[in-house]
Backbone and ligand atoms as CSV (ligand in chain L), in Angstrom:
chain,resi,resn,atom,element,x,y,z
A,1,MET,N,N,75.042,-59.307,-20.896
A,1,MET,CA,C,75.793,-60.322,-20.140
A,1,MET,C,C,75.760,-61.644,-20.901
A,2,SER,N,N,76.918,-62.179,-21.231
A,2,SER,CA,C,76.969,-63.324,-22.144
A,2,SER,C,C,76.363,-64.591,-21.544
A,3,ASP,N,N,76.361,-64.714,-20.198
A,3,ASP,CA,C,75.821,-65.947,-19.606
A,3,ASP,C,C,74.364,-65.784,-19.152
A,4,CYS,N,N,73.726,-64.681,-19.516
A,4,CYS,CA,C,72.329,-64.446,-19.111
A,4,CYS,C,C,71.405,-64.972,-20.207
A,5,ILE,N,N,70.510,-65.880,-19.828
A,5,ILE,CA,C,69.639,-66.530,-20.828
A,5,ILE,C,C,68.727,-65.517,-21.517
A,6,PHE,N,N,68.247,-64.516,-20.792
A,6,PHE,CA,C,67.348,-63.540,-21.430
A,6,PHE,C,C,68.135,-62.565,-22.310
A,7,CYS,N,N,69.383,-62.263,-21.967
A,7,CYS,CA,C,70.227,-61.484,-22.894
A,7,CYS,C,C,70.436,-62.274,-24.181
A,8,GLN,N,N,70.605,-63.593,-24.045
A,8,GLN,CA,C,70.821,-64.441,-25.225
A,8,GLN,C,C,69.559,-64.496,-26.086
A,9,ILE,N,N,68.382,-64.525,-25.441
A,9,ILE,CA,C,67.124,-64.483,-26.206
A,9,ILE,C,C,67.016,-63.146,-26.929
A,10,ALA,N,N,67.319,-62.059,-26.234
A,10,ALA,CA,C,67.225,-60.718,-26.843
A,10,ALA,C,C,68.182,-60.591,-28.027
A,11,ALA,N,N,69.316,-61.263,-27.944
A,11,ALA,CA,C,70.319,-61.195,-29.018
A,11,ALA,C,C,70.042,-62.203,-30.134
A,12,GLY,N,N,68.991,-63.029,-29.969
A,12,GLY,CA,C,68.664,-64.024,-30.993
A,12,GLY,C,C,69.584,-65.230,-30.970
A,13,GLN,N,N,70.320,-65.407,-29.858
A,13,GLN,CA,C,71.262,-66.534,-29.759
A,13,GLN,C,C,70.579,-67.802,-29.257
A,14,ILE,N,N,69.404,-67.617,-28.617
A,14,ILE,CA,C,68.607,-68.765,-28.152
A,14,ILE,C,C,67.226,-68.600,-28.771
A,15,GLU,N,N,66.686,-69.727,-29.255
A,15,GLU,CA,C,65.377,-69.663,-29.899
A,15,GLU,C,C,64.286,-69.352,-28.878
A,16,SER,N,N,63.340,-68.519,-29.276
A,16,SER,CA,C,62.184,-68.241,-28.428
A,16,SER,C,C,61.035,-67.839,-29.338
A,17,ASP,N,N,59.839,-67.874,-28.770
A,17,ASP,CA,C,58.638,-67.533,-29.545
A,17,ASP,C,C,58.359,-66.045,-29.321
A,18,ILE,N,N,59.009,-65.215,-30.128
A,18,ILE,CA,C,58.928,-63.759,-29.944
A,18,ILE,C,C,57.610,-63.237,-30.513
A,19,VAL,N,N,56.904,-62.434,-29.703
A,19,VAL,CA,C,55.635,-61.853,-30.172
A,19,VAL,C,C,55.786,-60.370,-30.496
A,20,TYR,N,N,56.864,-59.745,-29.974
A,20,TYR,CA,C,57.077,-58.310,-30.242
A,20,TYR,C,C,58.542,-58.004,-29.939
A,21,GLU,N,N,59.136,-57.117,-30.739
A,21,GLU,CA,C,60.470,-56.612,-30.395
A,21,GLU,C,C,60.687,-55.262,-31.047
A,22,ASP,N,N,61.434,-54.428,-30.371
A,22,ASP,CA,C,61.885,-53.163,-30.944
A,22,ASP,C,C,63.276,-52.882,-30.387
A,23,GLU,N,N,63.743,-51.660,-30.520
A,23,GLU,CA,C,65.124,-51.376,-30.113
A,23,GLU,C,C,65.334,-51.426,-28.596
A,24,LEU,N,N,64.247,-51.348,-27.839
A,24,LEU,CA,C,64.372,-51.312,-26.380
A,24,LEU,C,C,63.934,-52.595,-25.682
A,25,VAL,N,N,62.889,-53.232,-26.193
A,25,VAL,CA,C,62.300,-54.365,-25.472
A,25,VAL,C,C,62.037,-55.552,-26.396
A,26,VAL,N,N,61.947,-56.736,-25.766
A,26,VAL,CA,C,61.581,-57.969,-26.471
A,26,VAL,C,C,60.499,-58.656,-25.645
A,27,ALA,N,N,59.491,-59.210,-26.319
A,27,ALA,CA,C,58.438,-59.971,-25.637
A,27,ALA,C,C,58.342,-61.344,-26.293
A,28,PHE,N,N,58.297,-62.379,-25.457
A,28,PHE,CA,C,58.264,-63.760,-25.986
A,28,PHE,C,C,57.434,-64.631,-25.061
A,29,ARG,N,N,56.944,-65.737,-25.594
A,29,ARG,CA,C,56.082,-66.624,-24.800
A,29,ARG,C,C,56.900,-67.411,-23.783
A,30,ASP,N,N,56.330,-67.511,-22.574
A,30,ASP,CA,C,57.001,-68.262,-21.507
A,30,ASP,C,C,57.039,-69.752,-21.867
A,31,LEU,N,N,58.182,-70.382,-21.597
A,31,LEU,CA,C,58.375,-71.817,-21.888
A,31,LEU,C,C,57.453,-72.696,-21.059
A,32,ASN,N,N,57.082,-72.208,-19.888
A,32,ASN,CA,C,56.280,-72.992,-18.944
A,32,ASN,C,C,55.053,-72.162,-18.556
A,33,PRO,N,N,54.109,-72.020,-19.494
A,33,PRO,CA,C,53.012,-71.059,-19.294
A,33,PRO,C,C,52.116,-71.386,-18.095
A,34,GLN,N,N,51.788,-70.350,-17.349
A,34,GLN,CA,C,50.925,-70.482,-16.178
A,34,GLN,C,C,49.506,-70.007,-16.463
A,35,ALA,N,N,49.237,-69.657,-17.699
A,35,ALA,CA,C,47.912,-69.202,-18.126
A,35,ALA,C,C,47.868,-69.381,-19.647
A,36,PRO,N,N,46.665,-69.388,-20.246
A,36,PRO,CA,C,46.589,-69.561,-21.705
A,36,PRO,C,C,47.449,-68.551,-22.461
A,37,THR,N,N,47.507,-67.323,-21.981
A,37,THR,CA,C,48.466,-66.349,-22.512
A,37,THR,C,C,49.479,-66.052,-21.416
A,38,HIS,N,N,50.748,-66.331,-21.672
A,38,HIS,CA,C,51.815,-66.041,-20.704
A,38,HIS,C,C,53.020,-65.570,-21.497
A,39,ILE,N,N,53.216,-64.261,-21.460
A,39,ILE,CA,C,54.277,-63.628,-22.247
A,39,ILE,C,C,55.229,-62.911,-21.295
A,40,LEU,N,N,56.506,-62.988,-21.584
A,40,LEU,CA,C,57.518,-62.274,-20.798
A,40,LEU,C,C,57.987,-61.064,-21.587
A,41,LEU,N,N,58.088,-59.934,-20.915
A,41,LEU,CA,C,58.623,-58.713,-21.532
A,41,LEU,C,C,59.919,-58.356,-20.834
A,42,ILE,N,N,60.962,-58.132,-21.635
A,42,ILE,CA,C,62.270,-57.799,-21.055
A,42,ILE,C,C,62.865,-56.566,-21.738
A,43,PRO,N,N,63.669,-55.804,-21.001
A,43,PRO,CA,C,64.481,-54.795,-21.673
A,43,PRO,C,C,65.655,-55.497,-22.355
A,44,ARG,N,N,66.087,-55.004,-23.503
A,44,ARG,CA,C,67.269,-55.597,-24.143
A,44,ARG,C,C,68.494,-55.423,-23.258
A,45,GLN,N,N,68.538,-54.268,-22.625
A,45,GLN,CA,C,69.668,-53.938,-21.747
A,45,GLN,C,C,69.583,-54.793,-20.479
A,46,HIS,N,N,70.707,-55.384,-20.064
A,46,HIS,CA,C,70.666,-56.229,-18.875
A,46,HIS,C,C,70.443,-55.411,-17.609
A,47,MET,N,N,69.518,-55.893,-16.786
A,47,MET,CA,C,69.198,-55.294,-15.495
A,47,MET,C,C,68.745,-56.459,-14.640
A,48,GLY,N,N,69.329,-56.646,-13.478
A,48,GLY,CA,C,69.064,-57.850,-12.691
A,48,GLY,C,C,67.620,-58.013,-12.278
A,49,SER,N,N,66.995,-56.916,-11.927
A,49,SER,CA,C,65.585,-56.927,-11.523
A,49,SER,C,C,65.124,-55.475,-11.470
A,50,LEU,N,N,63.867,-55.271,-11.104
A,50,LEU,CA,C,63.360,-53.896,-10.970
A,50,LEU,C,C,64.156,-53.136,-9.909
A,51,ASP,N,N,64.716,-53.859,-8.955
A,51,ASP,CA,C,65.492,-53.213,-7.896
A,51,ASP,C,C,66.743,-52.530,-8.439
A,52,ALA,N,N,67.190,-52.908,-9.629
A,52,ALA,CA,C,68.393,-52.298,-10.224
A,52,ALA,C,C,68.049,-51.084,-11.086
A,53,ALA,N,N,66.753,-50.783,-11.231
A,53,ALA,CA,C,66.355,-49.663,-12.093
A,53,ALA,C,C,66.573,-48.327,-11.389
A,54,SER,N,N,66.766,-47.287,-12.204
A,54,SER,CA,C,66.976,-45.946,-11.654
A,54,SER,C,C,66.200,-44.939,-12.502
A,55,ASP,N,N,66.330,-43.662,-12.146
A,55,ASP,CA,C,65.636,-42.605,-12.896
A,55,ASP,C,C,65.989,-42.639,-14.383
A,56,GLU,N,N,67.171,-43.110,-14.705
A,56,GLU,CA,C,67.581,-43.177,-16.126
A,56,GLU,C,C,66.718,-44.159,-16.919
A,57,ASP,N,N,66.013,-45.025,-16.207
A,57,ASP,CA,C,65.234,-46.075,-16.880
A,57,ASP,C,C,63.746,-45.738,-16.992
A,58,ILE,N,N,63.384,-44.511,-16.624
A,58,ILE,CA,C,61.958,-44.136,-16.626
A,58,ILE,C,C,61.338,-44.316,-18.013
A,59,GLN,N,N,62.019,-43.848,-19.027
A,59,GLN,CA,C,61.462,-43.953,-20.385
A,59,GLN,C,C,61.350,-45.418,-20.809
A,60,LEU,N,N,62.396,-46.188,-20.527
A,60,LEU,CA,C,62.404,-47.612,-20.876
A,60,LEU,C,C,61.251,-48.344,-20.183
A,61,LEU,N,N,61.074,-48.096,-18.890
A,61,LEU,CA,C,60.042,-48.831,-18.142
A,61,LEU,C,C,58.640,-48.376,-18.541
A,62,GLY,N,N,58.488,-47.100,-18.838
A,62,GLY,CA,C,57.194,-46.620,-19.327
A,62,GLY,C,C,56.874,-47.254,-20.673
A,63,HIS,N,N,57.881,-47.320,-21.527
A,63,HIS,CA,C,57.694,-47.932,-22.844
A,63,HIS,C,C,57.327,-49.404,-22.706
A,64,LEU,N,N,58.061,-50.113,-21.851
A,64,LEU,CA,C,57.808,-51.547,-21.658
A,64,LEU,C,C,56.367,-51.776,-21.162
A,65,THR,N,N,55.916,-50.926,-20.259
A,65,THR,CA,C,54.559,-51.075,-19.713
A,65,THR,C,C,53.511,-50.841,-20.803
A,66,LEU,N,N,53.732,-49.842,-21.647
A,66,LEU,CA,C,52.769,-49.573,-22.719
A,66,LEU,C,C,52.806,-50.658,-23.792
A,67,VAL,N,N,53.984,-51.244,-24.026
A,67,VAL,CA,C,54.064,-52.381,-24.953
A,67,VAL,C,C,53.252,-53.550,-24.388
A,68,ALA,N,N,53.327,-53.758,-23.072
A,68,ALA,CA,C,52.541,-54.835,-22.445
A,68,ALA,C,C,51.046,-54.613,-22.702
A,69,ALA,N,N,50.595,-53.382,-22.552
A,69,ALA,CA,C,49.169,-53.081,-22.783
A,69,ALA,C,C,48.807,-53.322,-24.257
A,70,GLN,N,N,49.710,-52.960,-25.136
A,70,GLN,CA,C,49.476,-53.177,-26.575
A,70,GLN,C,C,49.386,-54.676,-26.881
A,71,ILE,N,N,50.268,-55.464,-26.267
A,71,ILE,CA,C,50.234,-56.920,-26.480
A,71,ILE,C,C,48.952,-57.501,-25.880
A,72,GLY,N,N,48.544,-56.981,-24.723
A,72,GLY,CA,C,47.274,-57.429,-24.128
A,72,GLY,C,C,46.122,-57.263,-25.117
A,73,ARG,N,N,46.120,-56.131,-25.814
A,73,ARG,CA,C,45.064,-55.908,-26.810
A,73,ARG,C,C,45.240,-56.844,-27.999
A,74,SER,N,N,46.480,-56.974,-28.489
A,74,SER,CA,C,46.674,-57.799,-29.702
A,74,SER,C,C,46.451,-59.286,-29.416
A,75,GLU,N,N,46.636,-59.703,-28.153
A,75,GLU,CA,C,46.383,-61.103,-27.779
A,75,GLU,C,C,44.904,-61.350,-27.478
A,76,GLY,N,N,44.115,-60.271,-27.463
A,76,GLY,CA,C,42.670,-60.408,-27.246
A,76,GLY,C,C,42.272,-60.645,-25.802
A,77,ILE,N,N,43.121,-60.227,-24.864
A,77,ILE,CA,C,42.816,-60.469,-23.440
A,77,ILE,C,C,42.527,-59.175,-22.682
A,78,ALA,N,N,42.576,-58.036,-23.360
A,78,ALA,CA,C,42.415,-56.761,-22.655
A,78,ALA,C,C,41.009,-56.578,-22.103
A,79,GLU,N,N,40.020,-57.063,-22.839
A,79,GLU,CA,C,38.644,-56.822,-22.402
A,79,GLU,C,C,38.319,-57.639,-21.148
A,80,ASP,N,N,38.675,-58.920,-21.140
A,80,ASP,CA,C,38.394,-59.745,-19.950
A,80,ASP,C,C,39.376,-59.453,-18.831
A,81,GLY,N,N,40.580,-59.023,-19.182
A,81,GLY,CA,C,41.566,-58.628,-18.160
A,81,GLY,C,C,42.790,-59.526,-18.143
A,82,TYR,N,N,43.831,-58.989,-17.563
A,82,TYR,CA,C,45.102,-59.721,-17.483
A,82,TYR,C,C,45.883,-59.205,-16.287
A,83,ARG,N,N,46.967,-59.877,-15.994
A,83,ARG,CA,C,47.845,-59.446,-14.894
A,83,ARG,C,C,49.234,-59.193,-15.455
A,84,LEU,N,N,49.860,-58.102,-14.984
A,84,LEU,CA,C,51.231,-57.761,-15.360
A,84,LEU,C,C,52.021,-57.682,-14.065
A,85,LEU,N,N,53.063,-58.510,-13.942
A,85,LEU,CA,C,53.799,-58.533,-12.675
A,85,LEU,C,C,55.270,-58.827,-12.908
A,86,THR,N,N,56.067,-58.413,-11.929
A,86,THR,CA,C,57.481,-58.765,-11.963
A,86,THR,C,C,57.882,-59.292,-10.596
A,87,ASN,N,N,58.616,-60.387,-10.588
A,87,ASN,CA,C,59.140,-60.940,-9.345
A,87,ASN,C,C,60.515,-60.348,-9.091
A,88,VAL,N,N,60.734,-59.905,-7.851
A,88,VAL,CA,C,62.021,-59.312,-7.469
A,88,VAL,C,C,62.593,-60.128,-6.315
A,89,GLY,N,N,63.671,-60.853,-6.586
A,89,GLY,CA,C,64.402,-61.534,-5.518
A,89,GLY,C,C,63.795,-62.847,-5.062
A,90,PRO,N,N,64.468,-63.492,-4.114
A,90,PRO,CA,C,64.110,-64.855,-3.709
A,90,PRO,C,C,62.735,-64.990,-3.062
A,91,ASP,N,N,62.309,-64.041,-2.248
A,91,ASP,CA,C,60.992,-64.189,-1.607
A,91,ASP,C,C,59.865,-64.193,-2.636
A,92,ALA,N,N,60.069,-63.503,-3.750
A,92,ALA,CA,C,59.046,-63.455,-4.801
A,92,ALA,C,C,59.204,-64.612,-5.781
A,93,GLY,N,N,60.288,-65.377,-5.646
A,93,GLY,CA,C,60.502,-66.529,-6.527
A,93,GLY,C,C,61.147,-66.183,-7.848
A,94,GLN,N,N,61.864,-65.053,-7.913
A,94,GLN,CA,C,62.542,-64.710,-9.175
A,94,GLN,C,C,63.583,-65.783,-9.483
A,95,SER,N,N,63.476,-66.382,-10.675
A,95,SER,CA,C,64.409,-67.461,-11.026
A,95,SER,C,C,65.389,-67.063,-12.130
A,96,VAL,N,N,65.060,-66.019,-12.888
A,96,VAL,CA,C,65.974,-65.550,-13.938
A,96,VAL,C,C,66.392,-64.117,-13.597
A,97,PRO,N,N,67.694,-63.896,-13.353
A,97,PRO,CA,C,68.145,-62.581,-12.888
A,97,PRO,C,C,68.351,-61.564,-14.015
A,98,HIS,N,N,67.293,-61.382,-14.802
A,98,HIS,CA,C,67.237,-60.316,-15.829
A,98,HIS,C,C,65.805,-59.798,-15.719
A,99,LEU,N,N,65.642,-58.497,-15.489
A,99,LEU,CA,C,64.299,-57.934,-15.301
A,99,LEU,C,C,63.329,-58.450,-16.353
A,100,HIS,N,N,62.189,-58.946,-15.901
A,100,HIS,CA,C,61.143,-59.385,-16.825
A,100,HIS,C,C,59.787,-59.188,-16.179
A,101,PHE,N,N,58.827,-58.828,-17.011
A,101,PHE,CA,C,57.435,-58.709,-16.570
A,101,PHE,C,C,56.662,-59.865,-17.176
A,102,HIS,N,N,55.840,-60.503,-16.345
A,102,HIS,CA,C,54.950,-61.563,-16.814
A,102,HIS,C,C,53.620,-60.921,-17.213
A,103,LEU,N,N,53.160,-61.210,-18.407
A,103,LEU,CA,C,51.824,-60.800,-18.848
A,103,LEU,C,C,50.992,-62.076,-18.918
A,104,LEU,N,N,50.011,-62.165,-18.013
A,104,LEU,CA,C,49.229,-63.399,-17.867
A,104,LEU,C,C,47.759,-63.109,-18.125
A,105,GLY,N,N,47.125,-63.944,-18.932
A,105,GLY,CA,C,45.704,-63.738,-19.190
A,105,GLY,C,C,45.085,-64.960,-19.829
A,106,GLY,N,N,43.781,-64.840,-20.076
A,106,GLY,CA,C,43.067,-65.950,-20.706
A,106,GLY,C,C,42.383,-66.851,-19.699
A,107,ARG,N,N,42.510,-66.520,-18.422
A,107,ARG,CA,C,41.773,-67.240,-17.372
A,107,ARG,C,C,41.577,-66.285,-16.195
A,108,VAL,N,N,40.686,-66.685,-15.278
A,108,VAL,CA,C,40.466,-65.860,-14.089
A,108,VAL,C,C,41.682,-65.976,-13.175
A,109,MET,N,N,42.195,-64.842,-12.703
A,109,MET,CA,C,43.350,-64.812,-11.790
A,109,MET,C,C,42.838,-64.711,-10.347
A,110,HIS,N,N,43.532,-65.341,-9.454
A,110,HIS,CA,C,43.129,-65.274,-8.040
A,110,HIS,C,C,43.972,-64.243,-7.298
A,111,TRP,N,N,43.401,-63.703,-6.250
A,111,TRP,CA,C,44.112,-62.714,-5.444
A,111,TRP,C,C,43.816,-62.962,-3.976
A,112,PRO,N,N,44.775,-62.920,-3.060
A,112,PRO,CA,C,46.175,-62.656,-3.354
A,112,PRO,C,C,46.875,-63.878,-3.954
A,113,PRO,N,N,47.965,-63.668,-4.709
A,113,PRO,CA,C,48.726,-64.796,-5.246
A,113,PRO,C,C,49.398,-65.547,-4.093
A,114,GLY,N,N,49.783,-66.781,-4.322
A,114,GLY,CA,C,50.390,-67.597,-3.260
A,114,GLY,C,C,51.788,-67.161,-2.914
L,1,LIG,P1,P,60.637,-65.720,-12.657
L,1,LIG,O1,O,60.382,-66.951,-11.840
L,1,LIG,O2,O,59.738,-64.565,-12.319
L,1,LIG,O3,O,62.108,-65.338,-12.654
L,1,LIG,O4,O,60.239,-66.094,-14.144
L,1,LIG,C1,C,61.111,-66.682,-15.038
L,1,LIG,C2,C,60.267,-67.248,-16.158
L,1,LIG,O5,O,61.105,-67.485,-17.259
L,1,LIG,C3,C,59.589,-68.572,-15.818
L,1,LIG,O6,O,58.174,-68.413,-15.958
L,1,LIG,C4,C,60.158,-69.546,-16.850
L,1,LIG,O7,O,59.203,-70.470,-17.294
L,1,LIG,C5,C,60.607,-68.609,-17.944
L,1,LIG,N1,N,61.688,-69.072,-18.794
L,1,LIG,C6,C,62.900,-69.547,-18.400
L,1,LIG,N2,N,63.662,-69.818,-19.478
L,1,LIG,C7,C,62.909,-69.504,-20.572
L,1,LIG,C8,C,63.145,-69.547,-21.974
L,1,LIG,N3,N,64.306,-69.987,-22.484
L,1,LIG,N4,N,62.147,-69.137,-22.798
L,1,LIG,C9,C,60.981,-68.708,-22.294
L,1,LIG,N5,N,60.704,-68.622,-20.981
L,1,LIG,C10,C,61.660,-69.011,-20.133
């Protein structure tokens, strides 16, 4: 989608601090980090949120999740722990309508989130 900011990041049309990319997914540092490590993982293919995913996306979503775990290790936060989450829709505060997972670590996380 040409007007989607995360599609533009995936296409290299907008600058971002990319930490990982392959043919299916891109991971880059959040502009407004909420933890010492705050990375966003997105599918290259546009999808509004997890609610738009279907059985056809099983491989993509499994891959994205394992890439998140790999980044957790490469960022050095796997041992102390991290949080992987996706916001879906207005009640969760989703502000960018392209599926993305937040990988947050480097500090103690509180539960439940606000
Ligand atoms: P959400 O509120 O779950 O939709 O998360 C959207 C996230 O995208 C927020 O944490 C923003 O700080 C982040 N964000 C928005 N635009 C950019 C950008 N151009 N580069 C990196 N992160 C961004």
